[in-house]
TORZAPA-500128 format. One record per residue (C-alpha): residue in three letters; x, y, z; residue number from 1. Coordinates in nm, 3 decimals. Example, Ala and Ser with C-alpha at 12.3 -4.5 7.8 and 13.67 -1.06 7.14 Angstrom:
// TORZAPA-500128
(ALA (1.230 -0.450 0.780) 1),
(SER (1.367 -0.106 0.714) 2),
This chain:
// TORZAPA-500128
(MET (-17.795 -0.890 1.357) 1),
(SER (-18.074 -0.744 1.574) 2),
(SER (-18.222 -0.405 1.496) 3),
(LYS (-18.103 -0.118 1.714) 4),
(ILE (-18.370 0.105 1.872) 5),
(LEU (-18.332 0.431 2.065) 6),
(LEU (-18.617 0.472 2.319) 7),
(ILE (-18.664 0.829 2.451) 8),
(GLU (-18.918 0.847 2.736) 9),
(ASP (-18.916 1.061 3.053) 10),
(GLU (-19.141 0.825 3.253) 11),
(ALA (-18.891 0.584 3.410) 12),
(ARG (-19.131 0.293 3.465) 13),
(LEU (-19.273 0.304 3.113) 14),
(ARG (-18.921 0.339 2.974) 15),
(GLN (-18.799 0.033 3.164) 16),
(ASN (-19.106 -0.174 3.075) 17),
(LEU (-19.077 -0.092 2.706) 18),
(GLN (-18.704 -0.169 2.714) 19),
(LEU (-18.769 -0.513 2.868) 20),
(LEU (-19.052 -0.582 2.623) 21),
(LEU (-18.856 -0.487 2.313) 22),
(THR (-18.542 -0.663 2.433) 23),
(SER (-18.746 -0.983 2.477) 24),
(GLU (-18.853 -0.943 2.112) 25),
(GLY (-18.489 -0.961 2.006) 26),
(TYR (-18.417 -0.591 1.958) 27),
(THR (-18.115 -0.402 2.096) 28),
(VAL (-18.266 -0.114 2.294) 29),
(ILE (-18.080 0.198 2.418) 30),
(THR (-18.277 0.438 2.638) 31),
(ALA (-18.271 0.811 2.705) 32),
(SER (-18.474 0.997 2.969) 33),
(ASN (-18.530 1.317 2.768) 34),
(GLY (-18.487 1.472 2.426) 35),
(TYR (-18.145 1.625 2.493) 36),
(GLU (-18.003 1.295 2.614) 37),
(GLY (-18.157 1.127 2.309) 38),
(ILE (-17.988 1.374 2.074) 39),
(GLN (-17.655 1.310 2.249) 40),
(ARG (-17.703 0.938 2.189) 41),
(LEU (-17.780 1.003 1.823) 42),
(GLN (-17.457 1.203 1.794) 43),
(GLN (-17.257 0.908 1.931) 44),
(GLU (-17.406 0.610 1.742) 45),
(GLN (-17.649 0.509 1.469) 46),
(PHE (-17.993 0.359 1.524) 47),
(ASP (-18.241 0.180 1.297) 48),
(LEU (-18.542 0.333 1.472) 49),
(VAL (-18.620 0.604 1.727) 50),
(ILE (-18.924 0.579 1.956) 51),
(THR (-18.980 0.910 2.133) 52),
(ASP (-19.232 1.077 2.357) 53),
(ILE (-19.342 1.422 2.243) 54),
(MET (-19.392 1.611 2.565) 55),
(MET (-19.078 1.602 2.787) 56),
(GLU (-18.936 1.865 3.018) 57),
(GLU (-18.586 1.869 2.867) 58),
(GLY (-18.596 1.853 2.491) 59),
(ASN (-18.925 1.740 2.336) 60),
(GLY (-18.989 1.488 2.060) 61),
(PHE (-19.022 1.756 1.793) 62),
(GLU (-18.664 1.869 1.859) 63),
(VAL (-18.546 1.509 1.825) 64),
(MET (-18.724 1.479 1.488) 65),
(GLU (-18.574 1.807 1.369) 66),
(TYR (-18.227 1.677 1.457) 67),
(LEU (-18.297 1.351 1.271) 68),
(SER (-18.425 1.528 0.960) 69),
(THR (-18.096 1.721 0.939) 70),
(HIS (-17.837 1.466 1.056) 71),
(ALA (-17.994 1.120 1.011) 72),
(PRO (-18.278 1.147 0.757) 73),
(ASP (-18.281 0.769 0.695) 74),
(THR (-18.369 0.695 1.060) 75),
(LEU (-18.745 0.647 1.111) 76),
(THR (-18.935 0.782 1.412) 77),
(ILE (-19.238 0.648 1.599) 78),
(VAL (-19.400 0.909 1.826) 79),
(ILE (-19.575 0.812 2.152) 80),
(THR (-19.766 1.063 2.361) 81),
(GLY (-20.012 1.086 2.645) 82),
(TYR (-20.137 1.422 2.516) 83),
(ALA (-20.281 1.305 2.188) 84),
(SER (-20.450 1.563 1.972) 85),
(THR (-20.515 1.614 1.605) 86),
(ASP (-20.276 1.909 1.596) 87),
(SER (-19.992 1.716 1.759) 88),
(ALA (-20.046 1.419 1.528) 89),
(ILE (-20.041 1.640 1.221) 90),
(GLU (-19.732 1.822 1.344) 91),
(ALA (-19.553 1.493 1.419) 92),
(LEU (-19.632 1.348 1.077) 93),
(ARG (-19.538 1.677 0.909) 94),
(LYS (-19.197 1.663 1.076) 95),
(GLY (-19.143 1.313 0.939) 96),
(ALA (-19.276 1.072 1.199) 97),
(TYR (-19.341 0.723 1.058) 98),
(ASP (-19.626 0.652 1.306) 99),
(TYR (-19.814 0.820 1.592) 100),
(LEU (-19.932 0.621 1.897) 101),
(ALA (-20.143 0.764 2.179) 102),
(LYS (-20.095 0.646 2.541) 103),
(PRO (-20.211 0.410 2.667) 104),
(PHE (-20.136 0.218 2.349) 105),
(ASP (-20.200 -0.141 2.256) 106),
(ILE (-19.872 -0.336 2.283) 107),
(ASP (-19.957 -0.554 1.983) 108),
(MET (-20.025 -0.248 1.772) 109),
(MET (-19.693 -0.102 1.882) 110),
(LYS (-19.513 -0.426 1.785) 111),
(ILE (-19.675 -0.415 1.440) 112),
(SER (-19.578 -0.051 1.396) 113),
(ILE (-19.216 -0.126 1.494) 114),
(GLU (-19.199 -0.429 1.261) 115),
(ARG (-19.330 -0.227 0.968) 116),
(ALA (-19.095 0.061 1.038) 117),
(LEU (-18.794 -0.171 1.056) 118),
(GLU (-18.907 -0.348 0.736) 119),
(LYS (-18.910 -0.010 0.566) 120),
(VAL (-18.562 0.066 0.702) 121),
(GLN (-18.434 -0.270 0.580) 122),
(LEU (-18.592 -0.221 0.238) 123),
(ARG (-18.443 0.126 0.210) 124),
(ARG (-18.099 -0.009 0.295) 125),
(GLN (-18.138 -0.289 0.040) 126),
(VAL (-18.226 -0.030 -0.222) 127),
(GLN (-17.923 0.178 -0.126) 128),
(THR (-17.701 -0.130 -0.144) 129),
(TYR (-17.850 -0.219 -0.480) 130),
(MET (-17.794 0.134 -0.611) 131),
(GLN (-17.433 0.126 -0.494) 132),
(GLU (-17.383 -0.211 -0.665) 133),
(LEU (-17.553 -0.077 -0.975) 134),
(GLU (-17.333 0.231 -0.980) 135),
(GLN (-17.029 0.009 -0.940) 136),
(ARG (-17.148 -0.214 -1.223) 137),
(VAL (-17.205 0.091 -1.443) 138),
(ALA (-16.857 0.217 -1.359) 139),
(ASP (-16.710 -0.127 -1.432) 140),
(ARG (-16.906 -0.153 -1.753) 141),
(THR (-16.795 0.196 -1.855) 142),
(ARG (-16.433 0.098 -1.805) 143),
(GLU (-16.491 -0.219 -2.006) 144),
(LEU (-16.646 -0.016 -2.289) 145),
(GLU (-16.357 0.227 -2.286) 146),
(GLU (-16.112 -0.062 -2.313) 147),
(MET (-16.320 -0.214 -2.591) 148),
(ASN (-16.323 0.116 -2.779) 149),
(LYS (-15.945 0.135 -2.759) 150),
(LYS (-15.915 -0.217 -2.898) 151),
(LEU (-16.159 -0.142 -3.180) 152),
(ASN (-15.975 0.178 -3.270) 153),
(ALA (-15.647 -0.013 -3.268) 154),
(SER (-15.764 -0.284 -3.508) 155),
(LEU (-16.016 -0.248 -3.792) 156),
(ALA (-16.015 -0.626 -3.824) 157),
(ASP (-16.209 -0.649 -3.496) 158),
(LEU (-16.485 -0.436 -3.647) 159),
(GLN (-16.586 -0.705 -3.895) 160),
(ALA (-16.607 -0.963 -3.613) 161),
(ALA (-16.830 -0.728 -3.411) 162),
(GLN (-17.048 -0.639 -3.709) 163),
(GLU (-17.277 -0.939 -3.680) 164),
(GLN (-17.317 -0.882 -3.307) 165),
(LEU (-17.411 -0.516 -3.357) 166),
(ILE (-17.662 -0.585 -3.634) 167),
(GLN (-17.820 -0.872 -3.443) 168),
(SER (-17.800 -0.695 -3.108) 169),
(GLU (-18.021 -0.783 -2.814) 170),
(LYS (-18.177 -0.438 -2.827) 171),
(LEU (-18.308 -0.511 -3.174) 172),
(SER (-18.433 -0.847 -3.055) 173),
(ALA (-18.621 -0.686 -2.766) 174),
(LEU (-18.765 -0.428 -3.005) 175),
(GLY (-18.879 -0.708 -3.233) 176),
(GLU (-19.063 -0.880 -2.948) 177),
(LEU (-19.232 -0.554 -2.851) 178),
(ILE (-19.338 -0.477 -3.207) 179),
(SER (-19.453 -0.835 -3.249) 180),
(GLY (-19.703 -0.792 -2.966) 181),
(VAL (-19.817 -0.453 -3.094) 182),
(ALA (-19.862 -0.598 -3.444) 183),
(HIS (-20.080 -0.878 -3.310) 184),
(GLU (-20.300 -0.629 -3.124) 185),
(LEU (-20.330 -0.399 -3.427) 186),
(ASN (-20.388 -0.669 -3.688) 187),
(ASN (-20.690 -0.810 -3.504) 188),
(PRO (-20.900 -0.489 -3.528) 189),
(LEU (-20.762 -0.425 -3.879) 190),
(THR (-20.896 -0.765 -3.981) 191),
(SER (-21.244 -0.665 -3.865) 192),
(VAL (-21.223 -0.324 -4.036) 193),
(LEU (-21.111 -0.474 -4.368) 194),
(GLY (-21.347 -0.770 -4.351) 195),
(TYR (-21.662 -0.577 -4.276) 196),
(ALA (-21.573 -0.306 -4.527) 197),
(GLU (-21.543 -0.572 -4.798) 198),
(LEU (-21.859 -0.751 -4.691) 199),
(LEU (-22.056 -0.427 -4.705) 200),
(SER (-21.906 -0.317 -5.037) 201),
(HIS (-21.999 -0.654 -5.194) 202),
(SER (-22.355 -0.629 -5.071) 203),
(GLU (-22.615 -0.562 -5.342) 204),
(ALA (-22.787 -0.319 -5.105) 205),
(CYS (-22.476 -0.103 -5.079) 206),
(PRO (-22.518 0.227 -5.271) 207),
(PRO (-22.232 0.343 -5.497) 208),
(GLU (-22.149 0.639 -5.271) 209),
(ALA (-22.110 0.414 -4.969) 210),
(ARG (-21.907 0.162 -5.174) 211),
(THR (-21.658 0.438 -5.260) 212),
(MET (-21.626 0.529 -4.892) 213),
(LEU (-21.580 0.165 -4.796) 214),
(GLU (-21.302 0.129 -5.053) 215),
(LYS (-21.125 0.425 -4.890) 216),
(ILE (-21.163 0.260 -4.550) 217),
(SER (-21.011 -0.059 -4.690) 218),
(GLN (-20.722 0.131 -4.848) 219),
(GLU (-20.637 0.312 -4.524) 220),
(ALA (-20.663 -0.009 -4.322) 221),
(MET (-20.424 -0.180 -4.566) 222),
(ARG (-20.193 0.120 -4.531) 223),
(CYS (-20.188 0.065 -4.154) 224),
(HIS (-20.120 -0.303 -4.212) 225),
(GLN (-19.829 -0.221 -4.443) 226),
(ILE (-19.676 0.007 -4.180) 227),
(VAL (-19.697 -0.275 -3.927) 228),
(LYS (-19.537 -0.517 -4.176) 229),
(ASN (-19.250 -0.276 -4.241) 230),
(LEU (-19.186 -0.236 -3.869) 231),
(LEU (-19.188 -0.612 -3.821) 232),
(SER (-18.955 -0.661 -4.113) 233),
(PHE (-18.706 -0.405 -3.982) 234),
(ALA (-18.713 -0.493 -3.613) 235),
(ARG (-18.727 -0.872 -3.645) 236),
(LYS (-18.411 -1.055 -3.546) 237),
(GLN (-18.286 -1.221 -3.865) 238),
(LYS (-18.009 -1.459 -3.951) 239),
(PRO (-17.805 -1.333 -4.250) 240),
(GLU (-17.980 -1.473 -4.557) 241),
(LYS (-17.913 -1.371 -4.912) 242),
(LYS (-18.179 -1.408 -5.177) 243),
(TYR (-18.288 -1.228 -5.493) 244),
(ILE (-18.444 -0.896 -5.402) 245),
(ASP (-18.588 -0.592 -5.578) 246),
(MET (-18.388 -0.282 -5.480) 247),
(ASN (-18.668 -0.048 -5.587) 248),
(ALA (-18.910 -0.227 -5.355) 249),
(LEU (-18.651 -0.213 -5.074) 250),
(CYS (-18.613 0.164 -5.122) 251),
(ARG (-18.991 0.215 -5.110) 252),
(LYS (-19.027 -0.003 -4.801) 253),
(THR (-18.750 0.185 -4.618) 254),
(LEU (-18.900 0.523 -4.708) 255),
(ASP (-19.236 0.400 -4.576) 256),
(LEU (-19.065 0.298 -4.255) 257),
(LEU (-18.922 0.649 -4.207) 258),
(ALA (-19.222 0.835 -4.350) 259),
(TYR (-19.326 0.989 -4.018) 260),
(GLN (-18.980 1.121 -3.930) 261),
(LEU (-18.939 1.266 -4.278) 262),
(ARG (-19.279 1.433 -4.271) 263),
(VAL (-19.247 1.594 -3.925) 264),
(ASN (-18.898 1.722 -4.016) 265),
(ASN (-19.040 1.894 -4.328) 266),
(ILE (-18.840 1.676 -4.568) 267),
(THR (-18.964 1.653 -4.926) 268),
(VAL (-18.890 1.311 -5.073) 269),
(VAL (-18.822 1.263 -5.445) 270),
(THR (-18.783 0.910 -5.586) 271),
(GLN (-18.616 0.839 -5.919) 272),
(LEU (-18.634 0.461 -5.937) 273),
(ALA (-18.511 0.306 -6.261) 274),
(GLU (-18.759 0.096 -6.456) 275),
(GLY (-18.654 -0.257 -6.537) 276),
(LEU (-18.404 -0.265 -6.250) 277),
(PRO (-18.272 -0.622 -6.229) 278),
(LYS (-18.283 -0.820 -5.908) 279),
(THR (-17.963 -0.929 -5.737) 280),
(MET (-17.858 -1.163 -5.459) 281),
(ALA (-17.840 -0.978 -5.125) 282),
(ASP (-17.948 -0.981 -4.762) 283),
(GLN (-18.258 -0.764 -4.753) 284),
(HIS (-18.242 -0.679 -4.383) 285),
(GLN (-17.875 -0.584 -4.386) 286),
(LEU (-17.920 -0.357 -4.690) 287),
(GLN (-18.227 -0.202 -4.531) 288),
(GLN (-18.006 -0.119 -4.232) 289),
(VAL (-17.767 0.058 -4.471) 290),
(LEU (-18.052 0.260 -4.625) 291),
(VAL (-18.194 0.350 -4.285) 292),
(ASN (-17.853 0.480 -4.176) 293),
(LEU (-17.807 0.689 -4.494) 294),
(LEU (-18.162 0.830 -4.491) 295),
(THR (-18.154 0.906 -4.119) 296),
(ASN (-17.820 1.089 -4.145) 297),
(ALA (-17.954 1.289 -4.440) 298),
(TYR (-18.281 1.408 -4.288) 299),
(GLN (-18.121 1.487 -3.951) 300),
(ALA (-17.851 1.697 -4.120) 301),
(MET (-18.111 1.892 -4.324) 302),
(ALA (-18.345 1.941 -4.028) 303),
(ASP (-18.062 2.078 -3.810) 304),
(TYR (-17.928 2.295 -4.092) 305),
(ARG (-18.240 2.464 -4.228) 306),
(GLY (-18.545 2.304 -4.062) 307),
(GLU (-18.651 2.146 -4.391) 308),
(GLY (-18.495 1.984 -4.694) 309),
(LYS (-18.516 1.780 -5.012) 310),
(LEU (-18.416 1.414 -5.010) 311),
(THR (-18.371 1.229 -5.339) 312),
(VAL (-18.352 0.851 -5.358) 313),
(ALA (-18.251 0.721 -5.700) 314),
(THR (-18.162 0.384 -5.851) 315),
(ALA (-17.979 0.302 -6.173) 316),
(TYR (-17.791 0.012 -6.329) 317),
(ASP (-17.549 -0.087 -6.599) 318),
(GLU (-17.428 -0.424 -6.723) 319),
(ASP (-17.251 -0.513 -6.399) 320),
(LYS (-17.389 -0.310 -6.110) 321),
(ILE (-17.695 -0.164 -5.943) 322),
(TYR (-17.659 0.187 -5.799) 323),
(ILE (-17.855 0.339 -5.512) 324),
(ARG (-17.802 0.713 -5.456) 325),
(VAL (-17.920 0.912 -5.154) 326),
(THR (-17.887 1.289 -5.207) 327),
(ASP (-17.969 1.569 -4.963) 328),
(ASN (-17.943 1.948 -4.978) 329),
(GLY (-17.808 1.977 -4.627) 330),
(PRO (-17.497 2.155 -4.499) 331),
(GLY (-17.248 1.921 -4.666) 332),
(ILE (-16.950 1.748 -4.506) 333),
(PRO (-16.620 1.932 -4.443) 334),
(PRO (-16.321 1.789 -4.640) 335),
(GLN (-16.135 1.691 -4.324) 336),
(SER (-16.438 1.487 -4.210) 337),
(LEU (-16.503 1.342 -4.555) 338),
(ARG (-16.177 1.147 -4.540) 339),
(ARG (-16.279 0.977 -4.214) 340),
(ILE (-16.654 0.943 -4.266) 341),
(PHE (-16.646 0.561 -4.274) 342),
(ASP (-16.401 0.520 -3.983) 343),
(PRO (-16.540 0.337 -3.679) 344),
(PHE (-16.653 0.568 -3.398) 345),
(TYR (-16.593 0.882 -3.600) 346),
(THR (-16.893 1.113 -3.581) 347),
(THR (-16.976 1.480 -3.625) 348),
(LYS (-17.298 1.449 -3.421) 349),
(GLU (-17.312 1.546 -3.054) 350),
(LYS (-17.502 1.227 -2.967) 351),
(GLY (-17.377 1.004 -3.248) 352),
(THR (-17.202 0.670 -3.195) 353),
(GLY (-16.993 0.679 -3.512) 354),
(LEU (-17.097 0.324 -3.597) 355),
(GLY (-17.374 0.374 -3.856) 356),
(LEU (-17.160 0.449 -4.161) 357),
(SER (-16.880 0.212 -4.063) 358),
(LEU (-17.134 -0.070 -4.031) 359),
(SER (-17.287 0.028 -4.364) 360),
(TYR (-16.942 0.022 -4.523) 361),
(GLY (-16.881 -0.328 -4.387) 362),
(ILE (-17.220 -0.458 -4.505) 363),
(VAL (-17.174 -0.325 -4.858) 364),
(GLN (-16.821 -0.466 -4.879) 365),
(GLU (-16.944 -0.805 -4.760) 366),
(HIS (-17.188 -0.796 -5.053) 367),
(GLY (-16.896 -0.738 -5.292) 368),
(GLY (-17.001 -0.379 -5.347) 369),
(GLU (-16.874 -0.028 -5.284) 370),
(ILE (-17.006 0.278 -5.101) 371),
(GLY (-16.882 0.628 -5.174) 372),
(VAL (-16.967 0.987 -5.092) 373),
(VAL (-16.933 1.327 -5.258) 374),
(SER (-17.019 1.647 -5.076) 375),
(GLN (-16.998 2.022 -5.112) 376),
(LEU (-17.027 2.261 -4.819) 377),
(GLY (-17.357 2.447 -4.824) 378),
(GLN (-17.486 2.240 -5.116) 379),
(GLY (-17.546 1.890 -4.988) 380),
(THR (-17.421 1.533 -4.995) 381),
(THR (-17.468 1.224 -5.210) 382),
(PHE (-17.397 0.869 -5.094) 383),
(THR (-17.377 0.603 -5.365) 384),
(VAL (-17.405 0.230 -5.299) 385),
(ALA (-17.290 0.010 -5.589) 386),
(LEU (-17.381 -0.360 -5.575) 387),
(PRO (-17.282 -0.631 -5.821) 388),
(ILE (-17.562 -0.782 -6.031) 389),
(ILE (-17.583 -1.153 -5.967) 390),
(ALA (-17.806 -1.296 -6.239) 391),
(GLU (-18.112 -1.484 -6.122) 392),
(PRO (-18.125 -1.842 -6.257) 393),
(VAL (-18.402 -1.924 -6.499) 394),
(PRO (-18.668 -2.115 -6.302) 395),
(GLU (-18.758 -2.461 -6.420) 396),
(GLN (-19.100 -2.495 -6.572) 397),
(GLU (-19.342 -2.633 -6.318) 398),
(ALA (-19.616 -2.875 -6.394) 399),
(PRO (-19.951 -2.702 -6.427) 400),
(SER (-20.118 -2.673 -6.092) 401),
(ARG (-20.453 -2.824 -6.026) 402),
(SER (-20.731 -2.577 -6.091) 403),
(THR (-20.898 -2.423 -5.793) 404),
(PRO (-21.270 -2.489 -5.767) 405),
(THR (-21.486 -2.183 -5.815) 406),
(SER (-21.717 -2.281 -5.530) 407),
(LEU (-21.711 -2.502 -5.226) 408),
(PRO (-21.975 -2.746 -5.108) 409),
(ALA (-22.123 -2.651 -4.773) 410),
(GLN (-21.879 -2.728 -4.493) 411),
(LYS (-21.921 -2.756 -4.118) 412),
(ILE (-21.652 -2.521 -3.987) 413),
(LEU (-21.531 -2.447 -3.634) 414),
(VAL (-21.381 -2.098 -3.585) 415),
(VAL (-21.158 -2.050 -3.278) 416),
(ASP (-21.046 -1.701 -3.173) 417),
(ASP (-21.033 -1.505 -2.847) 418),
(GLU (-21.136 -1.185 -3.029) 419),
(GLU (-21.516 -1.164 -3.044) 420),
(THR (-21.515 -0.929 -3.343) 421),
(ILE (-21.300 -1.174 -3.541) 422),
(LEU (-21.543 -1.455 -3.459) 423),
(ASP (-21.835 -1.240 -3.575) 424),
(LEU (-21.655 -1.139 -3.895) 425),
(VAL (-21.549 -1.491 -3.997) 426),
(THR (-21.895 -1.623 -3.912) 427),
(ASP (-22.055 -1.359 -4.137) 428),
(ILE (-21.812 -1.438 -4.420) 429),
(LEU (-21.868 -1.813 -4.397) 430),
(HIS (-22.245 -1.775 -4.376) 431),
(THR (-22.228 -1.557 -4.688) 432),
(LEU (-22.037 -1.840 -4.860) 433),
(GLY (-22.305 -2.091 -4.753) 434),
(HIS (-22.119 -2.278 -4.479) 435),
(GLN (-22.237 -2.399 -4.138) 436),
(VAL (-22.038 -2.230 -3.862) 437),
(GLU (-21.973 -2.290 -3.495) 438),
(THR (-21.745 -2.069 -3.285) 439),
(ALA (-21.528 -2.107 -2.976) 440),
(SER (-21.397 -1.800 -2.794) 441),
(SER (-21.118 -1.993 -2.621) 442),
(GLY (-20.894 -2.289 -2.689) 443),
(ARG (-21.046 -2.481 -2.399) 444),
(GLU (-21.397 -2.446 -2.544) 445),
(ALA (-21.264 -2.555 -2.883) 446),
(LEU (-21.115 -2.875 -2.735) 447),
(GLN (-21.450 -2.964 -2.581) 448),
(LYS (-21.634 -2.913 -2.910) 449),
(MET (-21.379 -3.104 -3.118) 450),
(ASP (-21.395 -3.395 -2.875) 451),
(SER (-21.772 -3.425 -2.907) 452),
(GLN (-21.846 -3.319 -3.268) 453),
(GLN (-21.706 -3.366 -3.618) 454),
(TYR (-21.600 -3.075 -3.837) 455),
(ASP (-21.495 -3.047 -4.200) 456),
(LEU (-21.260 -2.754 -4.138) 457),
(ILE (-21.115 -2.569 -3.837) 458),
(ILE (-20.994 -2.207 -3.846) 459),
(CYS (-20.790 -2.136 -3.532) 460),
(ASP (-20.593 -1.839 -3.397) 461),
(ILE (-20.238 -1.929 -3.289) 462),
(LYS (-20.198 -1.693 -2.994) 463),
(MET (-20.466 -1.727 -2.725) 464),
(PRO (-20.458 -1.726 -2.344) 465),
(GLU (-20.449 -2.059 -2.158) 466),
(VAL (-20.496 -2.307 -2.446) 467),
(ASP (-20.334 -2.175 -2.767) 468),
(GLY (-20.307 -2.298 -3.125) 469),
(ARG (-20.006 -2.518 -3.054) 470),
(GLN (-20.193 -2.710 -2.788) 471),
(ILE (-20.494 -2.751 -3.017) 472),
(TYR (-20.264 -2.888 -3.288) 473),
(GLN (-20.116 -3.139 -3.041) 474),
(PHE (-20.466 -3.240 -2.928) 475),
(LEU (-20.570 -3.310 -3.287) 476),
(LYS (-20.245 -3.492 -3.356) 477),
(ASP (-20.305 -3.722 -3.058) 478),
(LYS (-20.681 -3.780 -3.086) 479),
(HIS (-20.803 -3.672 -3.431) 480),
(PRO (-20.506 -3.681 -3.673) 481),
(SER (-20.738 -3.683 -3.974) 482),
(LEU (-20.829 -3.321 -3.892) 483),
(LEU (-20.471 -3.191 -3.921) 484),
(ASN (-20.499 -3.138 -4.298) 485),
(ARG (-20.822 -2.947 -4.237) 486),
(LEU (-20.671 -2.711 -3.982) 487),
(ILE (-20.617 -2.348 -4.088) 488),
(PHE (-20.421 -2.126 -3.852) 489),
(SER (-20.457 -1.747 -3.840) 490),
(SER (-20.260 -1.481 -3.657) 491),
(GLY (-20.175 -1.114 -3.656) 492),
(ASP (-19.816 -1.196 -3.568) 493),
(THR (-19.563 -1.413 -3.747) 494),
(ALA (-19.261 -1.211 -3.634) 495),
(SER (-19.132 -1.452 -3.372) 496),
(GLU (-18.903 -1.730 -3.485) 497),
(GLU (-19.108 -1.964 -3.268) 498),
(SER (-19.429 -1.895 -3.466) 499),
(GLN (-19.253 -1.925 -3.801) 500),
(GLU (-19.090 -2.254 -3.702) 501),
(PHE (-19.421 -2.391 -3.573) 502),
(LEU (-19.601 -2.318 -3.900) 503),
(LYS (-19.314 -2.467 -4.098) 504),
(GLU (-19.310 -2.786 -3.891) 505),
(THR (-19.685 -2.845 -3.900) 506),
(GLY (-19.736 -2.764 -4.269) 507),
(CYS (-20.080 -2.627 -4.182) 508),
(LEU (-20.249 -2.367 -4.398) 509),
(PHE (-20.220 -2.013 -4.268) 510),
(LEU (-20.415 -1.686 -4.287) 511),
(GLN (-20.216 -1.374 -4.201) 512),
(LYS (-20.434 -1.109 -4.033) 513),
(PRO (-20.561 -0.882 -4.167) 514),
(TYR (-20.676 -1.077 -4.472) 515),
(LEU (-20.892 -0.990 -4.771) 516),
(LEU (-21.196 -1.192 -4.874) 517),
(GLU (-21.009 -1.325 -5.178) 518),
(GLU (-20.723 -1.453 -4.962) 519),
(PHE (-20.971 -1.605 -4.719) 520),
(THR (-21.162 -1.794 -4.987) 521),
(GLN (-20.840 -1.914 -5.154) 522),
(VAL (-20.719 -2.074 -4.831) 523),
(LEU (-21.061 -2.238 -4.786) 524),
(HIS (-21.030 -2.381 -5.136) 525),
(GLN (-20.681 -2.513 -5.056) 526),
(ALA (-20.817 -2.683 -4.743) 527),
(CYS (-21.096 -2.834 -4.952) 528),
(LEU (-20.843 -2.968 -5.205) 529),
(ARG (-20.643 -3.125 -4.922) 530),
(THR (-20.958 -3.295 -4.798) 531),
(GLU (-21.038 -3.426 -5.147) 532),
(GLU (-20.685 -3.557 -5.199) 533),
(GLU (-20.702 -3.730 -4.861) 534),
(VAL (-21.026 -3.908 -4.963) 535),
(GLN (-20.886 -4.009 -5.306) 536),
(GLN (-20.567 -4.163 -5.162) 537),
(PRO (-20.580 -4.546 -5.180) 538),
């Protein structure tokens, strides 16, 4: 469908010539000999674009633009005039003109101006169409959600089927990917901070006062690393997997995860974690979700109630069960709400979904446990999670492992990383340990060096632009398979399932950034042992 243009021009010859020209370009052109006639046309039909002269005896171009701004604001205007001046141009643009052309104007420039104006009109209409479709989709989705809510309220059995989907939701997956990238970016500089702090503190020239300061730097860097690990652990998409876990450690990790929210909401945290608490078989990530829900509800209730509060997290056990208690001194829960607190979609919060406690109830039941609540108005609330103790089997005695050498013979080592500071740090560490080091700041450079030189060991980052660790592994597998046992990968991110699966499949040694000197040297020793075993094989 051709674009429809209204041409308003009081010079008959110019009007006719422009109409013929624009018609030959495929446009539908309606003409008017003055501003009043143009406004009448606009009242009768819609146009994609208006081209109007400014100075006309009956109704000028400014009046046309004023009419458009009130009655057809989506219609663009191109102004043409034989009385061009800075003031008239400014006035035209101020009143909403898309373009301003002075007579005599270049026809090609006019064509370009018209094309661009019509492109803008078309784009605007596409956006409007998209917004209408989006609104319709939102309305449809809202109706679907309402129907789904009715079905869920009608049958509690459906809740258990939806539980897995909610816990492993796509939002959590997207959050995990985001945090994964942030973790990688944070762990690289943390590696440099930790590494150089350790190198300096181990230096004989380092004075005791500086060594104390360096230890504090290391401690704070490790604290940052632990925060990143907790975020990764919580946000990572996980398949349900039960294993023996320490509930005290889980409580500490969850409190660390929420430390900022608790602190800014003036919540004092008291921990009463039982010594000698036995481990039990459970899904760590599902139970952490339960704790996050309980702790979040508690601190939000206290913050809204009094602007501060005291939160107590306690553990205990008897012969059969482990108990986790979360106690707050918030407003308490009214008796009528207490009876429905675990019902799906029941909430006392203005912006709550009513799913947190019902999901927690389902998770605890699936673990063969129980969750209960006692509350007193004005005094506070205590939630208790009771989980069965599943005894951990006695591990079989393993054969004594081969002793790790205390020192390594000098090795020729290639270090591959796109972070210059990491290259500098690892080079300094390896030089300190007496090794010969070469570096490559990209995977492509590393491939060139490995193809022309021999190395005893290779330390390679997994995630790099262009050529990454996976491609380097494949290159070695195809051309230098003997180097695969001497390949050590490093990364600041192991959150993605893809990275974890890759490391599992290759069986390569791995250094998680940030790493301590002791961890670094241990992995080097393991690589050395692999090399020795390879030589000793018949």
